[in-house]
Steps between C-alpha positions, in 0.01 A plus 500: 500500500528225761666270247732778389595576861569131565728480197691806618550345843612168353741677267652691790532180703677326210737796471592447865535123486769337716844534347682165499827380344453133412778285359561429132522184294698227675708364217843454660639269765515663845842512661686597817793739508695599808263783583216462251214266411442538127139405427373333183377838372854635553433719803784525751386464860755575775603180677660425836664165574607336824694179417520224759807562714591149606557314178234350277156653564225273630220693328430821307250766602351760264372782720242759397467826692189684609318811375713817466801301618785340302744211510705640787207401723661155533852618583511384863304173481668402172845556648401285799354224275808505276713424806277193556544361149233668285552708189257792464405713200282810522415746226334842485156444352393734222398840631697461823853566619726562202287306254351680198198732540546552872173593669281367218317170498597252227217244505410181685585275199833679454607450862400133488689454173813662650489246782471222243807641325689511830417135567619397153825692536575372850410145407737522202781611734419246776331205327590259781362706791146538639351845441280678753301818443477742789268797482448780748159671483460605134774254407286219642209621287717480189600145590138393553394660172780340299457153647124521468519558123465168311697646210813522718489146637775376268746775599420499869508123548865552601377664822520267802319720750368847576535721807236769541585764762216738587340426161318799349160357407269791582347498154162628377322186616604555863477882498220725616289595191528868595882476497486329161284780358721776634812333365343442156391864481843620604682279250271610215476873579822601678736205434816710548399629842748398766413337831742490793307313771587772752244533775379140473698399811589161352792326669665260250773387743621541856855552372507880516869550400435287191192706408696823539774362274239418237377857523851617409546249217448680166396174328203448731190652340332738746215633283283258302301579186131418530509280189797306640302426815210395277730259317621357831144429614426308183824305537388404850166387361670288234721348770203387703323363194804296394577359845294183458699405188835476674659155513819579693550461873455833675609672819253777583610749765274768644526763771276534802516881472495544122357851454524495118332174393174426688480170685189396307689528170779279635245245619336501158837412347539206738156375394597522132830315529454128445855377499701351784618794704622627835334805652631723776379823657754695706290656776743788563587548133419791267460508123876525438572166665843461341617833648313512831691491830415129524599437136763235576225273628341522157834453322563179697154364422549562127844335499368201693205455264726512194726238655209275602142606437373213716692604812338725763590868470757609762261766625241235584234705318463284192171328418506244219211461255509183289304444179262206491 
């Protein structure tokens, strides 16, 4: 009877397994349209572009948004950077914004492969320009995962540097075991249950008008499936595991009052990174550094680092770590 009961429980758990929407076979060449990134498995991801406004661009930035956000997240900084000579591309990652299967997780390999496709397409359009990857929160985790995969080295060798803003690296290895258990049970028993985060009193930014505008934006996801959150946690774990494989120069930006990613997880990332990098913690910053009230300080630091990674950051907060 005990064996029979165990089989019944396992069968029920399997019936409630996380529901993901991974990509298909990547058999085509990725391409950029005016408003779309067409991936190698022929999925159309909404794309926003900010061409350099003062002639020939000095560099290209591929920007990846955070969890439950979408490409519009970069509207203000990208417009400012474009006026300074950068060209920026940002796409809605699968499951977010207006991309397919909104609200559902695709998979960690799929998101990393999409980034690889974006790099190939952008490099084809701008073969003469340096390419930088900028990720905010979850976007930074996707970058770390993609660059940490040895199978993507050939595609991603076109990347000159990475900018990680409030990187989401609170994976299973840095999470309380009790939280891991609760999340696993939720993802395998009630995967479609929705979580809102209400009542947690988490302050992601000090820019209250911006937060209210996000609350009115229909493309911002307000309720998260449990299995999507489970997928995010495993992406964050993969990001941390792949960090020590990254060869590119990195700019790693954290917030002194980040209430979403624990400080110990951020410090673990810094231990894992072995490449030449610049670190900065903004003492008055929150998780949404690019949209905080002090965001222009961060924008200037990023622009300066892209122009000259060896120069001090304008904020004076940069700390350089050199490989030996």
